[in-house]
N, C-alpha and C positions, 0 to 999 in steps of 0.2 A: 656321756657327752651327747649333745644333739647332733643328728646326722646332718651332713652338708647339703643345703638345698640346691636344687637345680638352677640353671641360669634363668629359666622362666620365672620360677618362684622368687628368685632374688629380685627381679624387677618389680614384682607385684606386691611383695611383703618384705619387711625387714627381717634379717637373719636373727635367729634365736642366739643369745649369747652363750658362750661355753659354760659348762657346769661349774667350773672353778669360779667364774665371774659371778654366777648366780649365788653360789655359796658365800663368797666374800661380800657381795653387795647386801645379802640378807643379814649379814653380821654387822653391818653398819660401817664399812670401810669407806672413808671419804677420799676424794681425789688427793693425790700426794703432792706436797710441796717439799722440795728437796732440802735436807739438812746436811751438815758437813759429815757427821758420823752417826751411825746406828750401832748399837750393841745388842746382840741377841743372846739370850740365855734361856734354854729350856729348864723348867723347874720340875724336879721330881725328888721328893724326900728330904729337902733341906729348907724347910720353912723357917726355922729359927735363924738362919744365917742370911736371909734375904735383905734385911735392913743394912747389915754390914756390907753385903755385896754391892748394893746400889750406891751407898755412900762412898765406898772406896772407888767405884767406877767414876762417880762425879768428881771426886778429888783428883783422879788420874787424868781425866779427859777435859775437864773444864778449862784448865790453862792452855790447852793445845788447840782447841777448835772454837769457832764462834757460835756453833749450835750443835746440839746432839740430842739423841733420844736413847732410852734403854727399853728394850722390848722383852718382857718376861712372859714366857709361854707356859701356862699351866697344863701339863700333860697328864692330868687326872691322877696325880700322885697322892700318897698318904699325907695326912695332917692338914687338910683343907688349905692348900696354898693360895687358892683364889681369894679367900677373905683377907689374907695377909697382903696380897698384891693390891687389893682395893684400898687397904689402909695406907700403904706406902704411897699410892698414887694420889691420895687426897692432898698430901703436902709436897709432892714432887711432880709438877706438871710435865716434866720430861720423861716420866715413866708411862709406858703404854703396856697394857695387859691383854693377853689373849688366853681365853679358856677353851680348850678343846673339848669336844663332846664326850670323849672317852680317852683312854690311854692308847695312843697310836705309836709309841716308841720314840726314842730320843731323836733319831735322824728325821723322822716325819715332823716332829715338833720343831726342829731347826728349820725345815722347809717352810712350815707355817709362819715362823717368825720372819724369815727372809722375804716371804711374799708380801709383807706389809711394810718393809723397811723403806725409808725415804733418803737414807744417807748416800752420799757419793762414795763413801767407803763404809764397810760393814765389818764389825768385830763379832766373831762367834766364840762363845766361851761357856764352860759349865758353871752351874750355880753354886757348887760346893766349895768354892774358893781354893781348890787345888790349882786352878789357873789364876795367878795373882793379877788383879786389875792394874797394879802398878807397872806391869810389863807391857801394857798397851802402848806406852810412849815409845819403847824400843821397836815394837812392831810397826808403828806408824812411821818412825824414822826410816826403817828399811823400805816401806812402801813409797816414801818420798824419793827414793833413788830410782823409781820407775818400775817397780815390781807390782804385778796385779795380784799375786798371791804371796802372803808371808805367813808361814806356819811357825808356831812356837815349838822349838825342840826342847823337850823336857829333860832337864839335868837332875840327877839324883832323885829318880822317881820314888815317891813316897807310897807305893803300893806294896802289897805282900808279894813274896817270892813266886807263888804259884801264878798270880795274875801277870806278873812281869814275864815269866817264862812263856805262858800261853800267848801273850801279846807278841813276843818275839817270834814264836813259831808261826802264828797266824800271819804276820806281815811278811815273813820269809816265803811262806807258801803262796800268799796273795801276789807277791812280786813275781814269782815263777809262773803263776797262772795267767796274770794279766799282762806280763811283759812290760810293766811299768814299775819304776822304783817306789817302794813304800818303806818309810822309816818307822820302826816300831816306837821310836821316842817322840813321834808327833801324833796328834789326835785331831780334835776339832778346833782347838784354840788357834786363832790367827786373824789376820786382816785381809779383806778381799775387796777388790774394786767392784764398781757398779756393774760392769759388763760380765764379770765372773758370776756375781749373784744372780743377775738376770738369766744367764745361761743355765745355772743350776736349777733355778725355779722352773724353767721351761722344760727341763728334761722329764720325759713321761714315765721313767722307771718306777714301778710300784715298790721295788725293793731298794730303799734309799740307804746309801752309805756315803755320808757327806765328803770325807776325804777323797774317795775314789771319784766321785762326781766332779770335784774341783780339779783333780789331776787330769781327768779326761779332757777338760777344756783346752789344755795345752798352753795356756797363757803363762807369761813369765813368772817364775816362782823362786823363792829362796826360803831358807830356814834361819831362825834367830834363836840363840840359846836363851832359855828362861829357866830359872830355878822352880822346880815343882814343889808345891806346898802340901802339907798334910790336909786330909779332909777335915773341914770345919765342923761338920755335924753329921750324925746318922751313919748309914752304911750304903755302899753302892747298890744300885738296883740290878746290877748284872751278877747273877750267880754263875757258877761254873757251867751249869746246863744252858743257861741263857747265852753265855759267851760262846759256847760250842755251837748252839743253834744259829746265832748271828754269823759266826764264821762260815758255817755251811751255806747259809742263805747268800752271803756276800760272794762266796766262791762260785756258786752256781749262777748268780745273777750277772757277774762281771767277767766271766771267762767261759769259753767252750773247750778249753784244753782237756777237761775230764772226758769229754766225748771223743776227742782225738786220741786220748790214751786208751779208751775202749777199742777204737779202731786198731790201734797198734797191738793191743793184746790179741784181738781176733786174728790179725795178720801173723803174729808170732806163733799162735797155736796152729794155724793152717800150715805154716812152714814146718813146724815140728811134726805135725801129722803126716805130711807128705814124706818127710825124711824117714819116719818110722815105717810107713807103708813100703817105701823103697827098700829099707833094710830087711823087713819081713819077707818080701818077695825074693830078695837075694838069698837069704838064708834058706827059704823054702826050696828054691830050685837047686841049692847045693845039698839038700837033704839033711840039713842040720836041725830043722824044726820037726819034732816028732809029736809033741802034745802042746797045745796052746796053754800059756801060763794063766791060771786063774787070778793070781795076785795082780799081775800087770793089767789084766782086763778090768778088774774092779777098780784099781787105782786110777786108770785112765778115765773111766766113767765118772768117778767122783771128782777128779781134777777138772775135767772139761765141763761137767755139770755145774760145779761151783763157779767156774769162770763165767759161764753163760748167765747164771743167775745174778752174779755181781754186775755184769755188764748191763743186763736188763734193768737192774735196780738204778744204776746211774742214768740210763735213758729215761726211766720212769720219773726220776726227780726232775729232769728237764721238762718232761711232759707236764708235770704238776705245775712248774713255773709258768709254762705257756698258758695253762688253764687259769692261773691267777691273773696273768697279764691281760687275758682276753676279757675279763670282767670290766676293766677300765674304770675301776672305782677311784674316787679322789684320794689323795694321799692323807687327807685329814678333813675333819669337819669342825668349823669354829662355832662354838656355842655362844660366846660373848666376847666383846672387845671393849676396852675403855681407853679414854684419853686419845681418841683417834682424831686429834686436831690436825688440820692441814697447815697450821702456823708453826714455824720452827721456834724452838725455845732457845733463846740466846743464853750464853754462859753468864754466870754472875760476875759482876765487876769486882 
């Protein structure tokens, strides 16, 4: 980011635009003219199902709104998705494509798509068709009742047992850490108002986790039950190790309760130590202590030493996050963008 100029320099020279503006402008983003609905789908590893995805989206939303756009964000996944997006956009002018310079992760790719949306409402969904486009009508109907955020609550999840269990554990822990309710049956799929999208895009966090960012806004929210579908093609990009890494990053980025837990551990050990010292002095003056116990001394050293190292490790993780945030790097870099027309595409008659 360019530093803020002084008052004197502001009068003498125009202020340099923010880095995000420079990056977006260099990619060719035109001034926005609003459409009724935008659909954002990050693309990673599901090249073969993209045509089915966009055609089902068109069939689902065309009867509902007078103009719409579908934004496909190529997150540098396998299978050359950008070439496929270009082919689809040639015959479907309502498709807009964004190619990121490298893989920035699903939630950063969502942010990239949100940043160029023109819709008064925005749908976020996965590209693998586990989020059925036909459910968009139910989500929009709930939004029409005045809700800014409508999440799809997945019924009969079609994931393996391990992933469902880890998801349940992660959201339970995240709820405890953030003191905000998180439902393991919801993910990114949902409909969001313009002010929610603008708020999420404006948030500076480098560690992006879309559902938590949305919930933090505090705008009116509801859930709608949606049947979860089987994955159309390929396999998920989230291995067990990546899921655990994402969980650790999210927990550290959105809560300071681990640090408070460290303080509680320190206070507990201090109280125990004071109690043991008092007990030792009492027994010493009564003459009941003859020889200090080797086992108890060694056990105490290892116990306290292990607790200290664990606490320093938690603090170190937070210091590492501070280091990452201090760099203030952009959430993504756009390498190319297509069909960035400022004219809304009307639904077919």
